[in-house]
C-alpha positions in Angstrom: -5.0 8.4 -17.9 -6.2 6.0 -15.1 -8.3 3.2 -16.4 -8.4 1.0 -13.3 -10.9 1.2 -10.5 -9.0 2.0 -7.3 -10.7 0.8 -4.1 -11.5 3.2 -1.4 -8.2 3.5 0.4 -7.9 3.4 4.2 -5.0 5.8 4.2 -4.9 6.9 7.8 -5.3 3.4 9.2 -2.5 2.1 6.9 -0.3 5.1 7.8 -0.8 4.5 11.5 0.1 0.8 11.1 3.2 1.9 9.1 4.3 4.4 11.8 3.9 2.0 14.7 4.8 -1.4 13.3 7.2 -0.6 10.4 8.9 2.7 10.9 9.2 2.9 14.7 10.0 -0.9 14.9 12.8 -0.6 12.4 14.2 2.5 13.9 14.3 0.9 17.4 15.9 -2.1 15.9 18.4 -0.1 13.9 19.9 1.4 17.1 20.7 -2.1 18.4 21.8 -3.4 15.0 24.2 -0.5 14.4 25.7 -0.9 17.9 26.8 -4.4 16.8 27.7 -3.6 13.3 24.6 -4.8 11.4 22.4 -3.0 8.9 18.7 -2.8 9.4 17.9 -3.7 5.8 15.4 -6.5 5.7 14.2 -6.2 9.3 10.6 -5.8 8.3 9.0 -9.1 7.1 6.8 -9.7 4.1 3.8 -10.3 6.4 4.1 -6.8 7.7 3.8 -5.4 4.2 0.9 -7.7 3.5 -0.9 -6.4 6.6 -0.1 -2.9 5.6 -1.5 -3.5 2.1 -4.6 -5.3 3.5 -5.3 -2.3 5.8 -4.8 0.3 3.0 -7.0 -1.7 0.5 -9.5 -2.9 3.1 -8.8 -6.5 2.0 -8.0 -9.7 3.9 -5.5 -12.5 3.9 -6.1 -15.4 1.5 -5.5 -18.9 2.9 -3.2 -21.3 1.1 -0.4 -20.9 -1.4 -2.0 -18.4 -3.7 -2.1 -14.6 -3.6 -1.3 -12.9 -0.3 -4.7 -11.1 -0.1 -8.2 -12.0 -1.5 -7.7 -9.5 -4.3 -4.0 -8.7 -4.5 -0.5 -10.2 -4.5 1.8 -8.0 -2.5 5.5 -7.5 -3.2 8.1 -5.3 -1.6 11.7 -4.3 -2.5 14.1 -1.5 -2.1 13.3 1.5 -4.3 14.9 0.9 -7.7 15.3 -2.9 -7.2 13.3 -5.7 -8.8 10.3 -7.4 -7.1 10.8 -11.2 -6.8 8.2 -13.8 -7.5 9.0 -17.3 -6.2 7.2 -20.5 -7.1 7.7 -23.8 -5.3 7.7 -27.2 -6.9 4.5 -28.5 -5.3 2.3 -25.5 -5.8 4.1 -23.4 -8.5 1.5 -23.9 -11.3 -1.4 -23.1 -9.0 0.4 -20.1 -7.6 1.2 -18.7 -11.1 -2.5 -19.2 -12.1 -3.5 -17.5 -8.9 -1.2 -14.6 -9.5 -2.8 -14.1 -12.9 -6.2 -13.7 -11.3 -5.5 -10.8 -9.0 -4.1 -7.3 -9.1 -0.6 -6.6 -7.8 0.6 -4.2 -5.1 4.3 -3.2 -5.2 5.8 -1.5 -2.2 9.1 0.2 -2.8 11.0 1.4 0.2 14.4 2.7 1.1 16.8 0.8 3.4 15.6 2.5 6.6 11.9 2.4 5.8 11.4 6.2 5.9 10.5 6.5 2.2 7.7 4.3 0.8 5.9 4.1 -2.5 2.9 1.9 -3.0 2.0 1.0 -6.6 -0.9 -0.8 -8.1 -0.5 -2.8 -11.3 -3.7 -4.3 -12.6 -3.6 -8.0 -13.4 -4.2 -7.4 -17.2 -0.9 -5.6 -17.4 0.8 -8.6 -15.7 -0.7 -11.4 -17.9 1.9 -11.3 -20.6 4.7 -11.6 -18.0 3.1 -14.6 -16.4 2.4 -16.2 -19.8 6.0 -15.8 -20.6 7.0 -17.5 -17.3 4.7 -20.5 -17.6 6.8 -22.6 -20.0 9.9 -21.6 -18.1 8.3 -22.8 -14.9 7.3 -26.1 -16.4 10.8 -26.6 -17.9 12.4 -25.7 -14.5 10.6 -28.6 -12.8 11.6 -31.2 -15.3 14.8 -31.5 -13.2 13.7 -33.3 -10.1 16.3 -31.5 -7.9 14.8 -28.0 -8.7 12.5 -26.9 -5.8 12.0 -23.2 -6.7 11.5 -21.1 -9.7 12.2 -17.4 -9.3 11.5 -14.5 -11.6 11.2 -10.8 -11.0 9.4 -7.6 -12.2 11.5 -4.5 -12.4 10.8 -1.3 -10.6 10.8 0.5 -13.9 8.1 -1.8 -15.2 6.0 -1.1 -12.1 6.4 2.6 -12.5 5.5 2.5 -16.2 2.5 0.1 -15.8 1.2 1.0 -12.4 -0.4 3.8 -10.6 0.9 5.2 -7.4 -1.5 4.9 -4.5 0.6 6.2 -1.7 3.8 8.0 -1.0 5.7 8.5 2.3 8.8 10.6 2.5 11.0 10.9 5.6 8.3 9.1 7.5 5.6 11.6 6.6 2.6 10.9 4.3 3.2 13.0 1.2 1.0 11.5 -1.5 -2.4 9.7 -1.6 -4.3 8.9 -4.8 -7.9 9.8 -4.5 -10.2 6.8 -4.9 -12.8 6.8 -7.7 
């Protein structure tokens, strides 16, 4: 069933990072937010998820406007929602080409960060999506005022095309794919 090489996962290190810098941080923040009538949703930044994925996959940040990590693009969204890709006018074509060259990590989470799913979709399964976006991206930038191009990948697509690497439920590690 699995036809992709899964890297050796650094599960305990990634889980420790999650507990300290994502779960505990968001819970501490939630108390203050709720006191003043705000929701905690969105209080964990994209860089936190990128670091979490880098630790899990034993990868490193990539410099510049390309993929987030040397070997992966990292996306996060609420469980059941779509994962957004955004391309800016000056680097959009390069970014899209870069996204085609790496595998993709999708982190689905609930609003309070206690339930997490980490999915890996290999780049080959993303290529037709990116190929479809390319002419749309070029057409988008024909209008000088357009600065961004946004498209998304559905949670359903990720579940159908990907393999789950990690699961956390109620803050506890509940699933870990064994590396090959």
